[in-house]
TIZATOR-122260 format. One record per residue (C-alpha): residue in one letter; residue number from 1; x, y, z. Coordinates in steps of 0.2 Angstrom, whole numbers, plus 2048, in hexadecimal, padded with zeros to 3 digits. Example, Ala and Ser with C-alpha at 12.3 -4.5 7.8 and 13.67 -1.06 7.14 Angstrom:
<rs>
@aa->A, i->1, c1->83E, c2->7EA, c3->827 $
@aa->S, i->2, c1->844, c2->7FB, c3->824 $
</rs>
This chain:
<rs>
@aa->X, i->1, c1->809, c2->860, c3->77C $
@aa->X, i->2, c1->80D, c2->84F, c3->785 $
@aa->X, i->3, c1->806, c2->841, c3->77C $
@aa->X, i->4, c1->7FF, c2->838, c3->78B $
@aa->X, i->5, c1->7F4, c2->846, c3->78E $
@aa->X, i->6, c1->7E2, c2->83F, c3->787 $
@aa->X, i->7, c1->7D0, c2->842, c3->787 $
@aa->X, i->8, c1->7C4, c2->84F, c3->780 $
@aa->X, i->9, c1->7C8, c2->861, c3->77C $
@aa->X, i->10, c1->7C3, c2->86D, c3->789 $
@aa->X, i->11, c1->7B9, c2->87D, c3->787 $
@aa->X, i->12, c1->7C6, c2->887, c3->780 $
@aa->X, i->13, c1->7CF, c2->879, c3->775 $
@aa->X, i->14, c1->7DA, c2->874, c3->783 $
@aa->X, i->15, c1->7DA, c2->863, c3->78D $
@aa->X, i->16, c1->7CB, c2->85F, c3->798 $
@aa->X, i->17, c1->7CE, c2->85B, c3->7AA $
@aa->X, i->18, c1->7C9, c2->849, c3->7A8 $
@aa->X, i->19, c1->7D4, c2->847, c3->79A $
@aa->X, i->20, c1->7E2, c2->84F, c3->7A4 $
@aa->X, i->21, c1->7DF, c2->843, c3->7B3 $
@aa->X, i->22, c1->7DF, c2->834, c3->7A7 $
@aa->X, i->23, c1->7F0, c2->83A, c3->79E $
@aa->X, i->24, c1->7F8, c2->83E, c3->7AF $
@aa->X, i->25, c1->7F4, c2->82C, c3->7B5 $
@aa->X, i->26, c1->7FB, c2->824, c3->7A6 $
@aa->X, i->27, c1->80A, c2->830, c3->7A8 $
@aa->X, i->28, c1->80E, c2->82A, c3->7B9 $
@aa->X, i->29, c1->80C, c2->817, c3->7B5 $
@aa->X, i->30, c1->816, c2->816, c3->7A5 $
@aa->X, i->31, c1->823, c2->824, c3->7A7 $
@aa->X, i->32, c1->826, c2->826, c3->7BA $
@aa->X, i->33, c1->824, c2->813, c3->7BF $
@aa->X, i->34, c1->816, c2->815, c3->7CC $
@aa->X, i->35, c1->80D, c2->807, c3->7D2 $
@aa->X, i->36, c1->7FB, c2->801, c3->7CD $
@aa->X, i->37, c1->7F5, c2->805, c3->7DF $
@aa->X, i->38, c1->7FD, c2->817, c3->7DF $
@aa->X, i->39, c1->7F8, c2->81B, c3->7CD $
@aa->X, i->40, c1->7E6, c2->815, c3->7D3 $
@aa->X, i->41, c1->7E7, c2->820, c3->7E2 $
@aa->X, i->42, c1->7EC, c2->830, c3->7D9 $
@aa->X, i->43, c1->7DF, c2->82D, c3->7CC $
@aa->X, i->44, c1->7D1, c2->82C, c3->7D9 $
@aa->X, i->45, c1->7D6, c2->83C, c3->7E1 $
@aa->X, i->46, c1->7D8, c2->845, c3->7D0 $
@aa->X, i->47, c1->7C7, c2->83E, c3->7CA $
@aa->X, i->48, c1->7BE, c2->846, c3->7D9 $
@aa->X, i->49, c1->7C8, c2->857, c3->7D5 $
@aa->X, i->50, c1->7C1, c2->855, c3->7C2 $
@aa->X, i->51, c1->7B0, c2->852, c3->7C9 $
@aa->X, i->52, c1->7B2, c2->861, c3->7D5 $
@aa->X, i->53, c1->7B9, c2->86C, c3->7C6 $
@aa->X, i->54, c1->7AA, c2->867, c3->7BC $
@aa->X, i->55, c1->79D, c2->86D, c3->7CB $
@aa->X, i->56, c1->7A5, c2->87D, c3->7CA $
@aa->X, i->57, c1->7A4, c2->880, c3->7B7 $
@aa->X, i->58, c1->7B7, c2->87B, c3->7B3 $
@aa->X, i->59, c1->7B8, c2->86E, c3->7A7 $
@aa->X, i->60, c1->7C9, c2->874, c3->79E $
@aa->X, i->61, c1->7DA, c2->870, c3->7A8 $
@aa->X, i->62, c1->7DE, c2->882, c3->7A4 $
@aa->X, i->63, c1->7D1, c2->887, c3->7B1 $
@aa->X, i->64, c1->7D8, c2->87E, c3->7BF $
@aa->X, i->65, c1->7DD, c2->88C, c3->7CA $
@aa->X, i->66, c1->7E6, c2->88E, c3->7DC $
@aa->X, i->67, c1->7D4, c2->893, c3->7E3 $
@aa->X, i->68, c1->7CB, c2->884, c3->7DB $
@aa->X, i->69, c1->7D8, c2->878, c3->7E2 $
@aa->X, i->70, c1->7D7, c2->880, c3->7F4 $
@aa->X, i->71, c1->7C3, c2->87F, c3->7F3 $
@aa->X, i->72, c1->7C5, c2->86D, c3->7EE $
@aa->X, i->73, c1->7D0, c2->869, c3->7FE $
@aa->X, i->74, c1->7C5, c2->874, c3->808 $
@aa->X, i->75, c1->7B6, c2->86A, c3->802 $
@aa->X, i->76, c1->7BE, c2->85A, c3->807 $
@aa->X, i->77, c1->7C2, c2->861, c3->819 $
@aa->X, i->78, c1->7B0, c2->867, c3->81A $
@aa->X, i->79, c1->7AB, c2->855, c3->817 $
@aa->X, i->80, c1->7B6, c2->84E, c3->824 $
@aa->X, i->81, c1->7C4, c2->848, c3->81B $
@aa->X, i->82, c1->7D4, c2->844, c3->825 $
@aa->X, i->83, c1->7E4, c2->84F, c3->825 $
@aa->X, i->84, c1->7EC, c2->841, c3->81B $
@aa->X, i->85, c1->7E0, c2->83F, c3->80E $
@aa->X, i->86, c1->7E0, c2->852, c3->80B $
@aa->X, i->87, c1->7F3, c2->852, c3->80B $
@aa->X, i->88, c1->7F3, c2->844, c3->7FE $
@aa->X, i->89, c1->7E6, c2->84E, c3->7F3 $
@aa->X, i->90, c1->7F1, c2->85C, c3->7F4 $
@aa->X, i->91, c1->7FF, c2->852, c3->7EE $
@aa->X, i->92, c1->7F6, c2->84A, c3->7DF $
@aa->X, i->93, c1->7F0, c2->85B, c3->7DA $
@aa->X, i->94, c1->800, c2->864, c3->7DA $
@aa->X, i->95, c1->808, c2->854, c3->7D0 $
@aa->X, i->96, c1->7FA, c2->855, c3->7C2 $
@aa->X, i->97, c1->7FB, c2->868, c3->7C1 $
@aa->X, i->98, c1->80E, c2->868, c3->7C0 $
@aa->X, i->99, c1->80E, c2->85B, c3->7B2 $
@aa->X, i->100, c1->800, c2->865, c3->7A8 $
@aa->X, i->101, c1->80C, c2->874, c3->7A9 $
@aa->X, i->102, c1->81C, c2->86B, c3->7A4 $
@aa->X, i->103, c1->813, c2->862, c3->796 $
@aa->X, i->104, c1->80C, c2->874, c3->78F $
@aa->X, i->105, c1->7FA, c2->870, c3->791 $
@aa->X, i->106, c1->7F7, c2->87D, c3->79D $
@aa->X, i->107, c1->800, c2->88F, c3->79E $
@aa->X, i->108, c1->805, c2->88E, c3->7B0 $
@aa->X, i->109, c1->806, c2->884, c3->7C0 $
@aa->X, i->110, c1->7F9, c2->88A, c3->7CA $
@aa->X, i->111, c1->7FC, c2->87B, c3->7D8 $
@aa->X, i->112, c1->80D, c2->881, c3->7DD $
@aa->X, i->113, c1->808, c2->88B, c3->7EB $
@aa->X, i->114, c1->7FB, c2->87D, c3->7F2 $
@aa->X, i->115, c1->7FD, c2->878, c3->802 $
@aa->X, i->116, c1->7F4, c2->86B, c3->80D $
@aa->X, i->117, c1->7F2, c2->869, c3->820 $
@aa->X, i->118, c1->800, c2->85E, c3->826 $
@aa->X, i->119, c1->7FA, c2->84C, c3->829 $
@aa->X, i->120, c1->7F9, c2->847, c3->83C $
@aa->X, i->121, c1->806, c2->83C, c3->840 $
@aa->X, i->122, c1->800, c2->82B, c3->847 $
@aa->X, i->123, c1->80B, c2->81E, c3->84D $
@aa->X, i->124, c1->806, c2->80D, c3->844 $
@aa->X, i->125, c1->7FC, c2->7FF, c3->84C $
@aa->X, i->126, c1->806, c2->7F2, c3->852 $
@aa->X, i->127, c1->803, c2->7E0, c3->859 $
@aa->X, i->128, c1->80C, c2->7D9, c3->868 $
@aa->X, i->129, c1->815, c2->7C8, c3->864 $
@aa->X, i->130, c1->809, c2->7BE, c3->86E $
@aa->X, i->131, c1->7FB, c2->7C5, c3->863 $
@aa->X, i->132, c1->805, c2->7C0, c3->853 $
@aa->X, i->133, c1->808, c2->7AF, c3->85A $
@aa->X, i->134, c1->7F6, c2->7AC, c3->85E $
@aa->X, i->135, c1->7F1, c2->7B2, c3->84D $
@aa->X, i->136, c1->7FD, c2->7A5, c3->844 $
@aa->X, i->137, c1->7F9, c2->797, c3->850 $
@aa->X, i->138, c1->7E7, c2->79A, c3->84B $
@aa->X, i->139, c1->7EB, c2->799, c3->839 $
@aa->X, i->140, c1->7F5, c2->78A, c3->83B $
@aa->X, i->141, c1->7E6, c2->781, c3->844 $
@aa->X, i->142, c1->7DC, c2->785, c3->835 $
@aa->X, i->143, c1->7E8, c2->77F, c3->828 $
@aa->X, i->144, c1->7EB, c2->76F, c3->831 $
@aa->X, i->145, c1->7DA, c2->76A, c3->82A $
@aa->X, i->146, c1->7E3, c2->769, c3->818 $
@aa->X, i->147, c1->7D6, c2->777, c3->812 $
@aa->X, i->148, c1->7E0, c2->780, c3->802 $
@aa->X, i->149, c1->7D9, c2->790, c3->807 $
@aa->X, i->150, c1->7DF, c2->78E, c3->819 $
@aa->X, i->151, c1->7EF, c2->789, c3->814 $
@aa->X, i->152, c1->7F2, c2->798, c3->808 $
@aa->X, i->153, c1->7EB, c2->7A4, c3->817 $
@aa->X, i->154, c1->7F9, c2->79F, c3->822 $
@aa->X, i->155, c1->806, c2->7A0, c3->815 $
@aa->X, i->156, c1->801, c2->7B1, c3->811 $
@aa->X, i->157, c1->800, c2->7B7, c3->822 $
@aa->X, i->158, c1->811, c2->7AF, c3->828 $
@aa->X, i->159, c1->819, c2->7B7, c3->819 $
@aa->X, i->160, c1->812, c2->7C8, c3->81C $
@aa->X, i->161, c1->818, c2->7C9, c3->82E $
@aa->X, i->162, c1->829, c2->7C0, c3->82A $
@aa->X, i->163, c1->82E, c2->7CC, c3->81C $
@aa->X, i->164, c1->824, c2->7DB, c3->81F $
@aa->X, i->165, c1->81E, c2->7DC, c3->80E $
@aa->X, i->166, c1->811, c2->7E7, c3->807 $
@aa->X, i->167, c1->801, c2->7DD, c3->802 $
@aa->X, i->168, c1->802, c2->7E3, c3->7F1 $
@aa->X, i->169, c1->813, c2->7DB, c3->7F1 $
@aa->X, i->170, c1->80E, c2->7CB, c3->7F8 $
@aa->X, i->171, c1->800, c2->7C9, c3->7EC $
@aa->X, i->172, c1->80B, c2->7CE, c3->7DD $
@aa->X, i->173, c1->817, c2->7C0, c3->7E1 $
@aa->X, i->174, c1->81A, c2->7B4, c3->7D4 $
@aa->X, i->175, c1->820, c2->7A1, c3->7D6 $
@aa->X, i->176, c1->830, c2->7A6, c3->7CF $
@aa->X, i->177, c1->832, c2->7B4, c3->7DD $
@aa->X, i->178, c1->833, c2->7A9, c3->7EB $
@aa->X, i->179, c1->845, c2->7A0, c3->7EF $
@aa->X, i->180, c1->842, c2->792, c3->7FC $
@aa->X, i->181, c1->854, c2->78E, c3->7FD $
@aa->X, i->182, c1->85A, c2->79F, c3->802 $
@aa->X, i->183, c1->84A, c2->7A4, c3->80A $
@aa->X, i->184, c1->848, c2->7B3, c3->800 $
@aa->X, i->185, c1->83A, c2->7BD, c3->7F6 $
@aa->X, i->186, c1->83D, c2->7C7, c3->7E8 $
@aa->X, i->187, c1->831, c2->7D5, c3->7E7 $
@aa->X, i->188, c1->82C, c2->7E5, c3->7DC $
@aa->X, i->189, c1->828, c2->7F2, c3->7E8 $
@aa->X, i->190, c1->824, c2->805, c3->7E7 $
@aa->X, i->191, c1->82B, c2->80E, c3->7D7 $
@aa->X, i->192, c1->82E, c2->7FD, c3->7D0 $
@aa->X, i->193, c1->83D, c2->7FA, c3->7DB $
@aa->X, i->194, c1->842, c2->7E8, c3->7DD $
@aa->X, i->195, c1->849, c2->7E1, c3->7ED $
@aa->X, i->196, c1->84D, c2->7D1, c3->7F5 $
@aa->X, i->197, c1->845, c2->7CD, c3->806 $
@aa->X, i->198, c1->848, c2->7C0, c3->812 $
@aa->X, i->199, c1->83B, c2->7B5, c3->81B $
@aa->X, i->200, c1->83E, c2->7A8, c3->82B $
@aa->X, i->201, c1->83C, c2->796, c3->82C $
@aa->X, i->202, c1->82A, c2->796, c3->833 $
@aa->X, i->203, c1->824, c2->7A0, c3->823 $
@aa->X, i->204, c1->82E, c2->794, c3->818 $
@aa->X, i->205, c1->824, c2->784, c3->820 $
@aa->X, i->206, c1->814, c2->78E, c3->81C $
@aa->X, i->207, c1->818, c2->792, c3->80B $
@aa->X, i->208, c1->81F, c2->780, c3->807 $
@aa->X, i->209, c1->80E, c2->779, c3->80F $
@aa->X, i->210, c1->804, c2->785, c3->804 $
@aa->X, i->211, c1->80E, c2->780, c3->7F4 $
@aa->X, i->212, c1->80E, c2->76E, c3->7F6 $
@aa->X, i->213, c1->7FC, c2->76C, c3->7FD $
@aa->X, i->214, c1->7F1, c2->77B, c3->7F9 $
@aa->X, i->215, c1->7F7, c2->782, c3->7E8 $
@aa->X, i->216, c1->7F6, c2->773, c3->7DE $
@aa->X, i->217, c1->7E3, c2->772, c3->7E3 $
@aa->X, i->218, c1->7E0, c2->784, c3->7E1 $
@aa->X, i->219, c1->7E7, c2->785, c3->7CE $
@aa->X, i->220, c1->7DF, c2->775, c3->7C9 $
@aa->X, i->221, c1->7D4, c2->778, c3->7BA $
@aa->X, i->222, c1->7DD, c2->788, c3->7B5 $
@aa->X, i->223, c1->7DD, c2->78B, c3->7A2 $
@aa->X, i->224, c1->7EE, c2->791, c3->7A1 $
@aa->X, i->225, c1->7FE, c2->790, c3->7AC $
@aa->X, i->226, c1->7FD, c2->799, c3->7BB $
@aa->X, i->227, c1->80C, c2->7A4, c3->7C1 $
@aa->X, i->228, c1->805, c2->7AD, c3->7D0 $
@aa->X, i->229, c1->80B, c2->7A6, c3->7E0 $
@aa->X, i->230, c1->7FC, c2->7A8, c3->7EA $
@aa->X, i->231, c1->7EC, c2->7A5, c3->7E2 $
@aa->X, i->232, c1->7DA, c2->7A2, c3->7E4 $
@aa->X, i->233, c1->7D0, c2->793, c3->7DD $
@aa->X, i->234, c1->7D2, c2->791, c3->7CB $
@aa->X, i->235, c1->7E3, c2->799, c3->7CC $
@aa->X, i->236, c1->7DF, c2->7AA, c3->7CB $
@aa->X, i->237, c1->7EC, c2->7B7, c3->7D5 $
@aa->X, i->238, c1->7E5, c2->7BA, c3->7E6 $
@aa->X, i->239, c1->7E1, c2->7CD, c3->7E9 $
@aa->X, i->240, c1->7E6, c2->7DA, c3->7F5 $
@aa->X, i->241, c1->7D3, c2->7DC, c3->7FA $
@aa->X, i->242, c1->7D2, c2->7C9, c3->7FF $
@aa->X, i->243, c1->7E2, c2->7CC, c3->80A $
@aa->X, i->244, c1->7DB, c2->7DA, c3->811 $
@aa->X, i->245, c1->7CB, c2->7D2, c3->816 $
@aa->X, i->246, c1->7D6, c2->7C2, c3->81D $
@aa->X, i->247, c1->7E1, c2->7CC, c3->829 $
@aa->X, i->248, c1->7D2, c2->7D9, c3->82E $
@aa->X, i->249, c1->7C9, c2->7CA, c3->834 $
@aa->X, i->250, c1->7D8, c2->7C3, c3->83D $
@aa->X, i->251, c1->7DB, c2->7D4, c3->845 $
@aa->X, i->252, c1->7C8, c2->7D9, c3->849 $
@aa->X, i->253, c1->7C7, c2->7D1, c3->85B $
@aa->X, i->254, c1->7D8, c2->7D7, c3->860 $
@aa->X, i->255, c1->7DA, c2->7E8, c3->86C $
@aa->X, i->256, c1->7E2, c2->7F6, c3->865 $
@aa->X, i->257, c1->7DC, c2->804, c3->85A $
@aa->X, i->258, c1->7E2, c2->808, c3->849 $
@aa->X, i->259, c1->7E2, c2->7FF, c3->838 $
@aa->X, i->260, c1->7DF, c2->7ED, c3->837 $
@aa->X, i->261, c1->7E4, c2->7E9, c3->826 $
@aa->X, i->262, c1->7F4, c2->7E0, c3->820 $
@aa->X, i->263, c1->7FF, c2->7F0, c3->823 $
@aa->X, i->264, c1->7FE, c2->7ED, c3->835 $
@aa->X, i->265, c1->807, c2->7DC, c3->833 $
@aa->X, i->266, c1->815, c2->7E8, c3->829 $
@aa->X, i->267, c1->815, c2->7F3, c3->838 $
@aa->X, i->268, c1->815, c2->7E6, c3->844 $
@aa->X, i->269, c1->824, c2->7DD, c3->83B $
@aa->X, i->270, c1->82E, c2->7ED, c3->839 $
@aa->X, i->271, c1->82C, c2->7F2, c3->84C $
@aa->X, i->272, c1->831, c2->7E0, c3->851 $
@aa->X, i->273, c1->840, c2->7E0, c3->848 $
@aa->X, i->274, c1->846, c2->7F0, c3->84F $
@aa->X, i->275, c1->840, c2->7EA, c3->862 $
@aa->X, i->276, c1->84B, c2->7DB, c3->85D $
@aa->X, i->277, c1->85C, c2->7E7, c3->85A $
@aa->X, i->278, c1->85B, c2->7E7, c3->847 $
@aa->X, i->279, c1->864, c2->7F6, c3->83F $
@aa->X, i->280, c1->859, c2->804, c3->839 $
@aa->X, i->281, c1->860, c2->804, c3->828 $
@aa->X, i->282, c1->85E, c2->7F1, c3->826 $
@aa->X, i->283, c1->84B, c2->7F4, c3->82A $
@aa->X, i->284, c1->84A, c2->801, c3->81D $
@aa->X, i->285, c1->851, c2->7F6, c3->80F $
@aa->X, i->286, c1->846, c2->7E8, c3->814 $
@aa->X, i->287, c1->836, c2->7F3, c3->813 $
@aa->X, i->288, c1->83B, c2->7FB, c3->804 $
@aa->X, i->289, c1->83B, c2->80D, c3->80A $
@aa->X, i->290, c1->843, c2->81A, c3->800 $
@aa->X, i->291, c1->846, c2->825, c3->80F $
@aa->X, i->292, c1->84D, c2->820, c3->820 $
@aa->X, i->293, c1->841, c2->82D, c3->827 $
@aa->X, i->294, c1->833, c2->822, c3->822 $
@aa->X, i->295, c1->839, c2->813, c3->82C $
@aa->X, i->296, c1->83D, c2->81E, c3->83C $
@aa->X, i->297, c1->82C, c2->81E, c3->840 $
@aa->X, i->298, c1->82E, c2->80D, c3->847 $
@aa->X, i->299, c1->83C, c2->813, c3->852 $
@aa->X, i->300, c1->82E, c2->81E, c3->85B $
@aa->X, i->301, c1->823, c2->80E, c3->85B $
@aa->X, i->302, c1->831, c2->806, c3->865 $
@aa->X, i->303, c1->834, c2->814, c3->870 $
@aa->X, i->304, c1->822, c2->815, c3->874 $
@aa->X, i->305, c1->820, c2->801, c3->879 $
@aa->X, i->306, c1->830, c2->803, c3->883 $
@aa->X, i->307, c1->828, c2->813, c3->88C $
@aa->X, i->308, c1->818, c2->809, c3->88F $
@aa->X, i->309, c1->821, c2->7FA, c3->896 $
@aa->X, i->310, c1->82B, c2->805, c3->8A1 $
@aa->X, i->311, c1->81C, c2->80E, c3->8A9 $
@aa->X, i->312, c1->814, c2->7FE, c3->8AB $
@aa->X, i->313, c1->821, c2->7F5, c3->8B3 $
@aa->X, i->314, c1->82D, c2->801, c3->8BD $
@aa->X, i->315, c1->827, c2->805, c3->8CF $
@aa->X, i->316, c1->82D, c2->817, c3->8CC $
@aa->X, i->317, c1->828, c2->81B, c3->8BC $
</rs>
């Protein structure tokens, strides 16, 4: 049995479901190299599966049947979960049960036939160039007061838009990650894949203003050397939730529906690059997508924007 399967023994001497979930999460992080955020997402879904199993009298991983898994997904649908969430839960369950079977903890893979409804395909929310300019101008006005947090916030948003980085990649930056001479950042993306991403001169100015005027004040009083690039007062690494709150507040009053977090800036940057004539494969590399198909959604966004412009502007549209 795999050494990473931990926890109490189940009803029949096997592995209990909670222990299986813990072991699988350790496996994803230690052996598969999944990011902390991805592991946390898997663990959250599967902990809910473990609770559902207990409610139905299943404590041993051997008792995870196809019927139980289907009932779990059906229960989620009855509670209004989105198709995308059900698809994610299905993938997490298939991964767990497949790993248990390969490890010899259970006799067979009951989840191999588990299916979930295909998630609805929604085009990502994209801001206009005017909206982005207004957001950055507002942040620049705030930062002109010299407030350290305002200078940091301007640098964070400039970098998010300039580089199309994920929020976890921005908050994970260290001082050695940023090359101001070459205007690049080195990031560790999904699957622990490292890539170098460029940024522009406006972002450089914001980063330099933060480093010279704000960061020294924010790290003052820290008990040990601070390696994190973006920090809070006292030198603690800036967290993803703080960036979510910042961006959500900036987008709250803007027209348009859809997500209002940092990923909107990533979507916007990718779409603006394609609108400007960037090569699709270059954008794929910039975003750190493993599949070109994932990047192609932004071509649909660009096409839809072109269609909207045509219909509003052409006299015979």
